[in-house]
TORNU-79248 format. One record per residue (C-alpha): residue in one letter; x, y, z; chain. Coordinates in pm, 1 decimal. Layout:
// TORNU-79248
code; xx; yy; zz; unit
A; X; Y; Z; A
...
// end
This chain:
// TORNU-79248
code; xx; yy; zz; unit
M; 411.6; 2025.5; -11428.4; A
A; 182.6; 2375.1; -11514.6; A
F; -114.8; 2428.6; -11342.9; A
S; -324.7; 2711.1; -11356.1; A
Y; -358.9; 2922.9; -10987.0; A
Q; -504.6; 3238.3; -10824.3; A
H; -276.0; 3344.1; -10498.6; A
V; -410.3; 3651.3; -10320.2; A
S; -240.5; 3802.5; -10038.5; A
P; -498.9; 4003.3; -9812.1; A
E; -361.2; 4339.3; -9651.9; A
L; -110.3; 4243.5; -9353.2; A
R; 71.7; 4495.7; -9131.2; A
V; 339.8; 4293.6; -8915.0; A
Y; 549.0; 4474.7; -8643.3; A
Q; 817.2; 4363.4; -8404.3; A
G; 1038.2; 4503.5; -8171.9; A
T; 1010.9; 4635.5; -7799.7; A
D; 776.7; 4933.4; -7864.2; A
G; 558.1; 4755.1; -7996.5; A
V; 215.3; 4907.0; -7801.8; A
T; 313.1; 5235.3; -7909.7; A
W; 312.3; 5117.6; -8275.4; A
L; -49.2; 4925.8; -8204.0; A
R; -200.5; 5269.9; -8070.7; A
R; -51.5; 5472.4; -8400.7; A
E; -226.3; 5161.8; -8583.6; A
L; -553.0; 5295.4; -8385.0; A
E; -563.1; 5591.5; -8486.7; A
R; -469.0; 5524.4; -8857.0; A
T; -776.0; 5339.7; -8876.4; A
G; -983.0; 5561.5; -8730.2; A
C; -1033.3; 5358.8; -8384.1; A
G; -1127.3; 5530.5; -8057.4; A
R; -1281.7; 5265.1; -7842.4; A
A; -1111.7; 4911.1; -7854.1; A
V; -1197.2; 4589.8; -7654.1; A
V; -953.5; 4347.8; -7583.0; A
V; -1065.3; 3987.6; -7606.9; A
C; -805.5; 3782.2; -7393.5; A
G; -749.3; 3484.9; -7167.1; A
R; -771.6; 3523.3; -6761.2; A
T; -442.5; 3461.1; -6669.1; A
I; -290.9; 3709.9; -6964.3; A
G; -529.8; 3970.2; -6864.2; A
S; -427.7; 4001.9; -6497.1; A
S; -64.5; 4001.4; -6617.9; A
A; 175.7; 4260.2; -6602.5; A
E; 215.6; 4330.4; -6936.2; A
M; -151.7; 4376.5; -7008.5; A
H; -178.9; 4662.0; -6748.1; A
R; 106.8; 4797.7; -6902.8; A
L; -94.2; 4759.3; -7260.8; A
C; -409.7; 4877.4; -7095.6; A
E; -214.3; 5240.8; -6949.0; A
A; -42.6; 5254.3; -7311.3; A
L; -395.0; 5268.5; -7444.4; A
G; -511.5; 5525.8; -7241.6; A
G; -892.5; 5626.1; -7377.2; A
A; -847.6; 5446.2; -7665.0; A
L; -928.3; 5105.5; -7438.6; A
A; -1343.6; 5087.6; -7391.7; A
G; -1298.4; 4770.6; -7241.6; A
L; -1145.3; 4369.2; -7201.8; A
S; -1307.4; 4089.8; -7210.7; A
A; -1122.3; 3791.4; -7012.7; A
S; -1324.6; 3519.7; -7218.1; A
A; -1087.4; 3321.1; -7451.5; A
R; -1045.6; 2959.9; -7365.4; A
E; -918.6; 2662.9; -7492.7; A
H; -1122.0; 2558.1; -7810.3; A
S; -1339.9; 2846.0; -7778.8; A
P; -1662.6; 2745.4; -7626.4; A
V; -2001.1; 2920.7; -7806.5; A
A; -2070.0; 3040.4; -7421.1; A
N; -1724.5; 3217.5; -7411.9; A
V; -1733.5; 3360.1; -7760.3; A
E; -2116.3; 3475.8; -7679.0; A
E; -1979.7; 3650.7; -7318.8; A
A; -1671.7; 3855.1; -7563.0; A
A; -1995.7; 3952.4; -7801.0; A
R; -2183.4; 4114.9; -7576.2; A
A; -1923.4; 4301.2; -7430.5; A
L; -1808.9; 4425.6; -7790.5; A
E; -2215.6; 4539.0; -7833.6; A
R; -2192.0; 4666.9; -7420.3; A
T; -1904.4; 4956.8; -7449.9; A
Q; -2006.9; 5003.3; -7864.9; A
A; -1652.6; 4878.9; -7936.2; A
D; -1510.2; 4983.8; -8277.2; A
A; -1199.4; 4807.7; -8258.7; A
I; -1124.6; 4445.4; -8099.2; A
L; -794.0; 4361.5; -7988.5; A
A; -722.1; 3944.4; -7967.1; A
V; -391.1; 3923.8; -7714.6; A
G; -293.9; 3569.7; -7604.6; A
G; -273.1; 3244.5; -7836.4; A
G; -487.0; 3087.1; -8083.3; A
S; -785.9; 3081.8; -7880.5; A
A; -808.2; 3439.7; -7827.2; A
V; -812.0; 3553.3; -8186.0; A
V; -1032.7; 3289.0; -8244.2; A
T; -1243.8; 3373.8; -8005.5; A
A; -1234.1; 3727.3; -8134.4; A
R; -1333.1; 3641.9; -8469.7; A
A; -1557.9; 3426.3; -8384.1; A
A; -1720.9; 3718.9; -8137.3; A
A; -1713.4; 3974.6; -8411.7; A
I; -1881.0; 3774.3; -8671.0; A
L; -2169.2; 3724.4; -8419.9; A
A; -2193.9; 4093.4; -8323.3; A
G; -2200.3; 4168.7; -8673.5; A
E; -2433.7; 3895.3; -8785.5; A
K; -2625.1; 3926.5; -8522.8; A
R; -2774.4; 3610.3; -8580.6; A
P; -2702.1; 3251.5; -8364.8; A
L; -2404.2; 3117.5; -8410.1; A
S; -2584.4; 2786.4; -8505.2; A
E; -2721.0; 2989.9; -8843.8; A
L; -2339.2; 3107.8; -8869.8; A
C; -2158.7; 2812.2; -8940.0; A
T; -2054.0; 2575.4; -9221.7; A
R; -2299.3; 2250.8; -9227.8; A
R; -2244.6; 1933.4; -9424.8; A
L; -2572.1; 1834.5; -9643.0; A
A; -2702.0; 1498.6; -9714.3; A
D; -2547.7; 1467.1; -9977.5; A
G; -2203.8; 1494.6; -9847.6; A
R; -2141.1; 1839.9; -9951.2; A
F; -2048.4; 2124.2; -9740.4; A
E; -2230.7; 2484.6; -9717.4; A
S; -2129.0; 2779.6; -9593.4; A
P; -2354.9; 3069.5; -9526.6; A
R; -2251.8; 3408.4; -9669.5; A
L; -2147.1; 3653.8; -9420.1; A
D; -2199.7; 3992.6; -9545.9; A
A; -2241.3; 4223.6; -9245.9; A
P; -1978.7; 4496.9; -9136.1; A
K; -1734.1; 4322.1; -8872.5; A
L; -1495.4; 4512.6; -8660.7; A
P; -1134.2; 4551.8; -8740.6; A
I; -916.9; 4321.6; -8533.6; A
F; -580.4; 4350.1; -8414.0; A
A; -369.6; 4120.7; -8266.0; A
I; -85.7; 4026.0; -8035.3; A
P; 19.9; 3699.1; -8006.2; A
T; 175.4; 3527.3; -7685.3; A
T; 223.4; 3182.4; -7884.6; A
P; 317.1; 3105.1; -8245.3; A
S; -59.1; 3032.6; -8381.7; A
T; -113.0; 3007.1; -8732.4; A
A; -475.4; 3150.1; -8632.6; A
F; -380.9; 3529.5; -8616.8; A
A; -290.0; 3522.0; -9011.6; A
K; -650.2; 3362.6; -9083.9; A
A; -983.0; 3409.0; -9133.3; A
G; -1144.7; 3131.6; -8997.8; A
A; -1346.5; 3090.6; -8668.0; A
A; -1437.4; 2743.1; -8494.0; A
A; -1634.8; 2773.2; -8195.4; A
H; -1726.6; 2430.0; -7987.6; A
A; -2090.3; 2403.8; -7847.2; A
D; -2154.6; 2172.9; -7503.0; A
D; -2229.2; 1872.0; -7736.0; A
G; -1838.9; 1881.8; -7882.2; A
Q; -1988.7; 2012.5; -8218.7; A
R; -1735.6; 2204.5; -8395.8; A
M; -1910.8; 2480.9; -8575.8; A
A; -1663.7; 2690.3; -8801.1; A
M; -1729.6; 3012.1; -8997.7; A
F; -1499.1; 3197.1; -9264.2; A
D; -1514.9; 3522.4; -9331.6; A
P; -1234.6; 3734.3; -9477.8; A
K; -1354.0; 4043.5; -9326.9; A
T; -1262.4; 3892.6; -9027.8; A
R; -847.6; 3898.6; -9095.4; A
A; -637.3; 4083.4; -8811.9; A
R; -514.3; 4408.5; -8999.9; A
A; -223.6; 4412.3; -8765.1; A
I; -19.3; 4208.8; -8576.8; A
V; 189.4; 4294.1; -8298.2; A
V; 508.4; 4063.9; -8200.8; A
D; 604.6; 4247.5; -7881.3; A
P; 882.2; 3992.8; -7701.6; A
A; 700.9; 4097.5; -7336.8; A
F; 415.0; 3901.1; -7419.4; A
L; 576.5; 3607.5; -7584.2; A
R; 761.4; 3597.0; -7259.0; A
T; 464.0; 3525.3; -7107.4; A
A; 367.3; 3104.6; -7259.5; A
P; 490.1; 2844.2; -7088.4; A
P; 710.4; 2645.0; -7315.4; A
D; 498.4; 2359.1; -7347.6; A
L; 259.0; 2577.8; -7492.9; A
V; 467.7; 2754.2; -7719.6; A
R; 620.2; 2382.0; -7832.5; A
S; 244.5; 2315.2; -7906.8; A
A; 153.4; 2593.6; -8134.5; A
A; 481.6; 2562.3; -8327.5; A
L; 444.7; 2198.8; -8412.5; A
N; 83.5; 2280.3; -8527.5; A
S; 220.6; 2526.8; -8742.9; A
M; 476.5; 2288.6; -8860.4; A
A; 187.1; 2033.5; -8966.4; A
N; -9.6; 2288.2; -9113.6; A
A; 290.5; 2395.3; -9312.8; A
V; 367.2; 2010.5; -9413.9; A
E; 6.3; 1954.1; -9500.1; A
A; 13.2; 2301.4; -9722.3; A
L; 339.9; 2202.7; -9905.9; A
E; 211.8; 1871.9; -10037.4; A
A; -109.2; 1962.1; -10175.0; A
P; -139.6; 1941.9; -10509.3; A
R; -255.7; 2257.9; -10549.1; A
C; 24.8; 2439.9; -10352.1; A
D; 99.4; 2764.2; -10560.6; A
P; 431.0; 2908.8; -10600.7; A
F; 381.3; 3196.2; -10389.6; A
S; 261.3; 3024.0; -10067.1; A
E; 553.2; 2777.9; -10119.0; A
A; 803.9; 3025.5; -10061.1; A
F; 566.2; 3121.0; -9729.4; A
L; 578.2; 2748.6; -9613.8; A
M; 917.1; 2679.1; -9655.0; A
Q; 1068.1; 2952.1; -9475.0; A
S; 798.3; 2878.8; -9190.8; A
L; 983.9; 2517.3; -9154.5; A
R; 1331.9; 2667.0; -9180.0; A
L; 1252.0; 2896.8; -8926.8; A
I; 1051.2; 2631.7; -8710.5; A
A; 1346.7; 2350.5; -8751.4; A
R; 1572.4; 2606.4; -8547.4; A
G; 1316.2; 2742.4; -8304.9; A
L; 1185.3; 2396.6; -8206.5; A
E; 1546.9; 2277.1; -8104.5; A
P; 1457.9; 2092.7; -7775.6; A
D; 1572.9; 2361.5; -7565.5; A
A; 1559.8; 2690.1; -7818.1; A
V; 1175.5; 2713.5; -7668.1; A
D; 1292.2; 2942.2; -7341.4; A
D; 1443.2; 3130.9; -7574.7; A
E; 1302.1; 3467.7; -7626.2; A
T; 1481.5; 3507.5; -8009.0; A
A; 1384.5; 3184.3; -8068.0; A
R; 998.9; 3251.6; -7966.2; A
E; 993.9; 3584.0; -8151.5; A
R; 1136.5; 3335.9; -8463.5; A
L; 827.3; 3060.6; -8417.2; A
V; 579.0; 3361.5; -8427.7; A
V; 690.5; 3499.0; -8761.0; A
A; 715.5; 3110.3; -8852.4; A
A; 336.7; 3065.0; -8761.0; A
I; 255.0; 3423.9; -8949.0; A
L; 411.0; 3303.7; -9250.1; A
C; 244.9; 2972.2; -9260.7; A
G; -107.8; 3096.3; -9175.0; A
R; -56.1; 3321.4; -9519.5; A
G; 84.6; 3018.3; -9711.2; A
T; -209.4; 2780.0; -9608.9; A
E; -499.6; 3036.9; -9697.8; A
Q; -447.6; 2901.6; -10069.9; A
G; -418.2; 2523.9; -10000.1; A
G; -566.9; 2478.3; -9653.8; A
A; -536.2; 2236.4; -9411.7; A
G; -537.0; 1878.8; -9458.8; A
L; -569.8; 1507.6; -9268.1; A
A; -392.2; 1570.1; -8964.3; A
S; -539.4; 1899.2; -8891.1; A
V; -890.6; 1756.3; -8918.1; A
L; -783.5; 1464.9; -8655.4; A
A; -618.1; 1714.6; -8438.5; A
H; -978.3; 1893.7; -8429.3; A
A; -1177.1; 1628.9; -8337.2; A
I; -913.8; 1471.6; -8088.8; A
G; -817.1; 1771.1; -7911.3; A
R; -1162.5; 1842.5; -7802.8; A
R; -1226.3; 1509.8; -7707.1; A
V; -949.8; 1451.0; -7507.3; A
H; -865.8; 1787.1; -7456.8; A
A; -497.9; 1779.2; -7616.4; A
A; -365.0; 2035.8; -7788.7; A
N; -344.4; 2018.6; -8166.2; A
G; -41.4; 2069.1; -8215.7; A
I; 66.8; 1739.9; -7984.9; A
V; -201.5; 1571.8; -8138.9; A
N; -39.8; 1659.4; -8488.7; A
A; 260.9; 1567.3; -8382.0; A
I; 130.3; 1212.3; -8312.5; A
V; -64.6; 1135.4; -8632.8; A
L; 95.9; 1369.2; -8877.4; A
P; 345.6; 1063.5; -8967.0; A
H; 28.1; 860.1; -9063.0; A
T; -179.5; 1092.1; -9254.1; A
M; 173.4; 1146.0; -9477.5; A
R; 198.0; 762.7; -9511.5; A
F; -138.0; 802.2; -9653.0; A
N; -145.8; 1060.4; -9850.6; A
A; 147.1; 952.9; -10062.7; A
P; 4.4; 784.9; -10354.8; A
V; -101.0; 1133.3; -10456.3; A
T; 162.0; 1358.8; -10305.5; A
Q; 449.0; 1239.9; -10554.9; A
A; 490.0; 1529.5; -10729.4; A
R; 510.3; 1749.0; -10461.7; A
D; 834.8; 1532.6; -10325.0; A
A; 1066.9; 1685.0; -10427.4; A
V; 983.9; 2041.9; -10318.5; A
L; 869.1; 1905.5; -9947.0; A
M; 1202.1; 1704.4; -9927.7; A
E; 1362.2; 2001.4; -9981.7; A
A; 1174.8; 2209.0; -9683.1; A
L; 1228.6; 1874.4; -9500.0; A
A; 1613.2; 1932.2; -9476.6; A
A; 1548.8; 2223.5; -9293.5; A
L; 1470.1; 1947.1; -9013.0; A
P; 1757.5; 1785.0; -8798.9; A
G; 1811.1; 1428.2; -8733.7; A
S; 1644.8; 1277.9; -9050.5; A
A; 1799.6; 1051.5; -9224.3; A
R; 1890.2; 1169.7; -9608.7; A
G; 1710.1; 900.5; -9842.2; A
A; 1430.8; 827.0; -9637.7; A
S; 1048.6; 931.9; -9670.3; A
A; 927.9; 1253.4; -9655.3; A
S; 690.0; 1096.6; -9339.2; A
D; 1028.2; 892.7; -9203.4; A
R; 1217.0; 1270.4; -9174.9; A
V; 942.0; 1428.4; -8992.5; A
A; 901.0; 1110.4; -8740.9; A
A; 1264.3; 1145.3; -8694.4; A
W; 1248.4; 1478.2; -8614.3; A
L; 954.5; 1436.2; -8394.3; A
M; 1136.8; 1144.1; -8205.5; A
R; 1399.6; 1459.3; -8094.1; A
L; 1133.7; 1652.3; -7930.3; A
P; 988.4; 1569.4; -7584.1; A
V; 622.2; 1489.7; -7705.7; A
P; 379.9; 1166.0; -7722.8; A
R; 445.1; 881.9; -7974.1; A
A; 47.3; 735.1; -7984.7; A
L; -256.6; 860.0; -7914.0; A
R; -302.8; 654.7; -7614.2; A
E; -58.3; 825.1; -7448.5; A
I; -261.5; 1134.6; -7457.2; A
G; -597.4; 951.6; -7287.9; A
V; -714.9; 857.3; -7655.1; A
V; -900.2; 494.6; -7517.1; A
R; -1000.6; 266.2; -7808.7; A
G; -1349.3; 327.1; -7786.9; A
D; -1299.0; 698.6; -7860.5; A
L; -1164.7; 609.1; -8255.5; A
L; -1536.9; 550.1; -8410.6; A
P; -1632.8; 870.0; -8261.3; A
I; -1328.4; 1091.9; -8361.7; A
A; -1376.7; 904.5; -8683.3; A
Q; -1764.6; 1008.1; -8767.8; A
A; -1665.1; 1382.9; -8593.9; A
A; -1389.1; 1402.9; -8838.5; A
M; -1601.6; 1312.0; -9172.9; A
S; -1802.2; 1641.4; -9088.0; A
D; -1488.5; 1855.3; -9075.4; A
W; -1497.2; 2127.1; -9363.3; A
F; -1120.6; 2089.4; -9404.4; A
I; -1138.3; 1686.0; -9450.3; A
D; -1243.9; 1742.0; -9796.4; A
R; -926.5; 1963.3; -9889.7; A
N; -727.3; 1651.3; -9789.1; A
A; -499.1; 1600.1; -10090.2; A
R; -607.6; 1229.3; -10101.6; A
P; -999.9; 1170.1; -10065.0; A
V; -1094.4; 1013.5; -9797.9; A
K; -1390.0; 775.1; -9876.6; A
D; -1521.8; 693.2; -9497.3; A
V; -1517.6; 627.4; -9189.0; A
A; -1332.4; 314.7; -9236.8; A
T; -1040.2; 507.5; -9406.0; A
L; -994.7; 749.5; -9069.8; A
M; -1008.4; 425.3; -8847.3; A
A; -709.8; 270.4; -9028.2; A
I; -548.9; 579.7; -8979.4; A
L; -675.9; 669.3; -8594.9; A
E; -548.5; 236.9; -8522.2; A
E; -267.0; 272.4; -8642.1; A
A; -156.0; 635.9; -8453.9; A
W; -344.6; 472.5; -8136.4; A
// end
């Protein structure tokens, strides 16, 4: 059925190759930046690859903040923002996985807006609607070198987590990465489990966006190619292969672009709520809950079945004629990942707080099928537990 849509493709420059650091220096010069601060985690911050990067940047490097941590705690975002202000940075270079670029993006917002994060994040109002404040202040340009296949590198949203577990989501299109350098040397630094988890998150995002009724033809093209690359790159022994890792990073970038219009859905919402509570990576949680959320969405995603089935044909190990959710479940069975929430440390008493937290997530309103209440989420969580 024909429908109206608007597809906006922000500027993005991607370079893939062994001389990526040299290309990055040229990108900084092209945009007039001469005081870049690296935002990264502790491990990559002390690596030989980082030493090589710092030497290549020379005088264009103003400092390094190894402040990125899993789930981007508020204190670490504030630490990165202080580094930007202290060095009078004119650019940010995010190096690492999704946490590095999210921390960099949140720090750019904090440093630019000069207000507490609690005043900058999306809030759910008493009537159930979400309110997202406008973030109008200029932001430092962000450049990125991924070590994992995270969709975060191609997005404009950021989320920091307070000590009480509150997820503080922000959106500012000015914080999209200006350029992404896919350098094989940096991709080799990530452990296989981390690569697999990030790629599983990309896979879940792509499936949810493809089944969304508002998925437009341009997004569809990005997402279908993303799934094809993930299917090849996530074969059981593939994540140790350098070429497969490069393929998965490209897939994640494509997925990030493809989900800009339709956004994520219920699996991502649950991953946000569960991952922070039990310290599990979003991709691992997605691998558990995605078949269940797909079954929940099935009554309203039938119009997208033909496209989704064509995309899922790239996934090996799934029988033709099976439902989309069964195909995904069969493919996941081939991978060394947990099958149930209880396997990652979720106890039954966690389910209600998880459901309550998920109802406050910005993305829950973007799920293909409306989620009416906590009881609806509890039923899905019980199945996945």
